[in-house]
N, C-alpha and C positions, 0 to 999 in steps of 0.2 A: 504494500500500500504506500504510494508516494505521499510525502509530507510537503505541504505548501504553506508557508507563513505569509502573513499580511502585516505590513507596517504602513501607516499613513498619517496625514494631518487632517483627515476628513471628518473625524468625530463620529458620534453615533446618534445624532439628532434626527437624521432623515433616512431615506431609503438607500442611499448610495452604497454603504458598506454591505448591506444585505444583497443588493443587486450584484456587486462584485463577486461575492461568494457564490451566488447562483450561476453566474457566468462561468466561473471556474469549474463548477461541478457539471455544467453542460459538456465541457470538453474533457474533464478528468473526473469521471463519475465516481471512481473508487478512491479518490484522493482524500486525505485528512487535511482539512484547512484549519490552521491554527492562527489565532490573532496574537500579535506581539503587542501593538498599541495603535490606537487611532486618535490619540489625544496629544500628539506632538505639535508644538506651536508652529503655526504656518511659517514656512521659509526658514525654519531654524535647523540648519544642517548640523551644527555641533550637537544639538540635543538628539536629533535623529541618529547620528553616529553613535552616541553613547548608548542609546536604547538598543540599537541593532547589534553593536559589537558585544554588549553585555549578554544579550539573549542568544545570538546565533551560535556561540561557542558550545551551548548545551544540546544542540540538535545533532542528530546522526549524519554521517556522510550521505550525500545524495539528496539532502533537503533542498527544496527550491524556495528562495526568499524573494517575495515581491515587495519592493520598497516604493511606495507610491507618493512619496513626498516631493513637492516641488516639480511635478511632472511637466509643468509648462514654463520652465525657466527660460526657454527660448524656443522658437519655431524650428522644428527638425523633421526629418523624414525617416528616423529610425529610433529604436530603443536599444539599450545595452543589456547584455547578459555576460556576467563574468564568472569564471570558475575560481573559487578561493577556498582553500582547505577542504577540497573535494565536496564543496557545496556550490550551488548556483545562486547568484544575486542578480535579479532583474530590476532595472530602474531606468530613469531618464539619464541622458548624458549631461549631468549637472554638477559633477564632482563628487557625488556621494559614494560612487563605487570605490574610488581610491581612498576616501576618508574612512569608510567602513573596513576595507581590507588593510589599511595602514600602509599600502604599497600598491604597485601595479599588479593586479591579479595575474595568475598563471596564464589564463587565456581570457580574451574579451571578444565578444561577437556583436556585430551590429545586426539587429533584427529589423528588417525594413517595415515601414508603415505603408499601408495602401494609400496612394495619393488621392484616390476617389473617395476615401472615407474622411469624415470630419474629425478634427483633433479634439475629442472629448475623452473624459476619463474612462468610460465604459468601452469605447472603441480601442483605446490603447491597452486596456486590460484584456480585451478579446485577442489582441495580437500576442500578448504574453501567454494567454491560455492556450492558443493554438500551438505555440512553440513548445509549451510544457506537454501538451498532448502527444506531440511527436517524440519528445524525449522520453516520456514515461512508457512509450511503446517500443523503445529501443533505438530510436534514431540518434545519430551522432550530432553533437552541437553544431558542426559545420553544415548540417542539413537544415538548420533553422536560421542561420545568419552567416555573415561574412567575418572571418577573423580580422581583427584590427588592433593596432597599437596607438591609434590617433583618437584619444578621448580627452575630455576635460579632466584635468588633474587638480585636485585641491587637497590641502593638508589639514590635519586636525589642529584645533587650537591647542597650543602647548603652553605650559606655565613659564613665566619669566624666572630666571635664576640668577643669583649672584653668589659671592663667596659666603655670605652669612644669611641668605634668605631664599625663599621660593614663593612666588606669587601666582595664584591660580584664579581662574574665572569660574563663575557659577554656570554649570551646564544645564542643570535640571532641578526642578522643585517637585517632589513627589506628592502623592495623595495625602500624606501626613504633614506636608509642608517641611519635610526634611530637605536640606540644601546639599546638593551634590556638586563637588568642585573637581576640576580637571587635574587633580594631583593624585597620582596612584601611590600605593604603598611603596612600590619599588623606587619611584622618584623621590619620595619623602626620605626613605632610608639612605639612598645614595647621597642626597644633599645633606642630610643630618650628620652623618659620620660620627654617630654616638654622642653628639652634643645635646645639651638641654635646648628646649625650644619653647616658643610661645606662638600660638595660633591667634592671629588678630583679624577682626572684621568689624565693620562699622568704624566708629571713631574710638570707641573705648571698651569694646568687648574682647576678652582674652580667655583662652583655654590653654593649659600647660601640661595636659596629659592626653593620651589616646586611650579611649575606653574600648572594651570588648563588646559590651552590650549596653542598651539604653538604661538598664537597671543598675548600672555601675554608679549612677549619681542619683540623688534624691529626686522625687517627683517635682517637676517644674524647673529643674536646673539644666543648664546647657551642657553639651558634651560634644566631643569629636570622636569619630571612629572611622574605620575603613569598612565600607559595606561589602556585600557579597560579590560585587563586581570588582572590588579592589580599589575603589575611589574614595577619596576623603569626603566625609559627610558631617555636616554641622546639624545638630538636632537638639531638641529639648525633650526630656523624658516626660511622656504623656502631654506634650505641648506642641506648638507649631512654630518652629524656628523662623521660617520665612516671614510670617506675619508679625511675630513678636519683635524681630529685629529689623523689619523693613527690607529684607534682602530680596534681590531681584535677579532674574536670569538674563542671559544674553539676548539682545534684540536684533531684529533683522538688519536695521540700519548700521549695526556695528560689525557686520560681516564684510564690509568693504575694506579694501587694503588701507592700512594705516589707521583704521577706526579704533584700534585698541586704546589710543590715547583718550577716547571719549568715555571710557569706563569710569564709573563712579565707585566710591567706597561701598555702595550698596550691592555691587556686583563682583567684588573681588575679595579674596581671602589671602592674607600674607602670613607666612610662617618665618619667624626670625630664629636664628640659631646662635648659641653662644657657648 
């Protein structure tokens, strides 16, 4: 039974997510369709990357991932399908493929769009579904598209580092209003080098230890931990960190080159080492 995952910024308020699943099942009737998330902020590629990378690693080889975020970044006559870690990622040519993979995937194929069909979400998903139908019946990837190395390349947001600090950006705020920062445990340990540290956010908030669970601090107190995906998380035990401290995620207008300078202290977390 093939596994197809769905990630999008569509939400669940109307018919579209259900229609996408129905369309997939028309072409791949025996597939198991799994939702990753449909609540990614519009145009927020860093957040989509965090969600996808954190989830995809737990799926078996041969899984097909449809990433429907920012499908209409530009007018185009093809979609992309990349093979990465023996899984397939299908998306628009908007930079997400290299962001999710963290590199150029082992193989990338251009799946042509029908010039006679309008460029709407369901028609584009139909093209993906037809390609998946062929693949699940044993077709080679080259039978669904043309091998290419000419795609839009974008890199993930990386924290800023110095001799005695690392500064990250808020990637995601979850359903509990816990705040996820683009600093991994590996980056933290490498930069720390065994030194004492202070995690700073807003103008005057500080945390000086990393917890293992939310219950390590009294109810209502702030804490920092590395979540299941390995990223730094600022939280409040049985509280909402984002709302309490006024913390905010990355915005679309800050994805432009050089826009990092526009970040406010509501969007960044700095760790000082001594």
